[in-house]
C-alpha positions, 0 to 999 in steps of 0.5 A: 463540478469537474473540478470539484470531483477531481478534488474529491478522487485528489483527497480521496487519494490522500487519505487511502495513503495516510492510512496506507503508510501509518497503518500497514507498512508498504513493502515488496520483500522477495520481491524482483519490484519495489515501492519507489519513494524519496525514502527506499534505495532500489539497487543504486538508485532512489526514485520517487514521484516529485509533486512540487518538480510534475515530474519523475526523480531519480538520484543515487543520493538520498538528499538533493533533487535528483535528475528528472527521469520522465515528464508527463506527457501534455495535459497529464500528470504521473499517478501517486506509485510507481514501481522498479528493480533497480533497472526499470521503473513502472509508472503511470500518468493520468489524463484530464478527468472527465464531468463525471471524475473520471480520467484514462491512465497510460501505463508506462517502464522506461529504463532507469537511464532515461531511455526505452519508454515504453507505453504498456497499456491503458485503463481508468482511475489508476493511482499506479502500479503497486506490485509485479509478479512474472510479467504481470503489474498490479495496479489499484484503481478508483471505481468510476462510480464511487470514488471511495472503493479502490479496485486492483487489477493486472495488466500484462507488460506484454500485450498491455490487456488488464482485468480486474483481480479484486474488487474493493481491495487495494494493494498494502503489501507484497511478497513474491506471488502473494499480495496482502489487499484489503479496501481503501478506507481513510480511518482505522477501522475493522476491514476485511483482510485478503491475501492474493495468490498471482501464482494461482489467481485465487483470493482468501479472505482472512479476517473481515476486522483486521485493524493491522497487517504485516508480512514478515518472511513466510507468514503473516502476522494481523491484528483483529478487533475482538470488540468495540469500546469507543476509545479503547477496544480489545483486539487480540493478534494473530498469524497464520501461513501466505495461503490463509492457513495454519491460524494461531492466536499469539495473544488472546486478549489485547486493550488498546486505542490502536494497533500499530507495526506487527512483527514476530517478536513483538506488537506496537500499539497505543493507549489513549489517557484522559487528559493525558494524550497518547501512550505507546506501547510494545508488546513482546511475544515471547517474554510477554511482557508489555513496555512503554516506549517512545513515539517515534520508537512506535513509528519506526 
């Protein structure tokens, strides 16, 4: 039972990561900390969780194995997510899972030179830090009773005290004091979309039918599902400010199978053609025209 529940939570994490990176790019704009991964340089370093060596690694080069920055304590594993400002790294270690499928997560900080490793605090079922704002970490944690749900917690770096700030909402993106969040899902379906203000500690629901969203500068661009037709559906593209106000429809009707990246200038989408596979397009807001693009351009 223990191994089965552990595997179940692990598979849910993989589904969450797949949806997370495919539908909405995760990045921290105008923030002191950014998400660590093998492709992102933060300050002078690339920092990543290496599953093969079961360690947190660091390198000044985008290629190669780098060197070990931190290894988990005995009986623990390093959680999926970590963040850094280029001088300090915040990460989590997960202990063994119990019979209910839950574990204790230990949150740490360490300097990029490998020194000063310090435990900040602990909580249950965390996949690691996702954002940072003025002395507080923001972490995703699986529900202790329902592993399909992910909640967001804040934790004081100074005291280690943690509390849930968003129920059934995981951080997708950060811009300064604003966190973009939506429920965990392994499928591309309409979902609630929220903006959380770390400064005021208030959460605003932007829409109940979001399929893609992206913060660009001081604006949020998002796609809503207007009508589900099965293979191909009708969407609309909208924008608003980061407080959730001043909503504006940019493209009222867009027929597609799914929506990809949205920027201030264009939206990418794809259409399933019978027996012809998927075709990918980019619609330009200024010219109000769409053109076919390659999959590599769509996923870029």
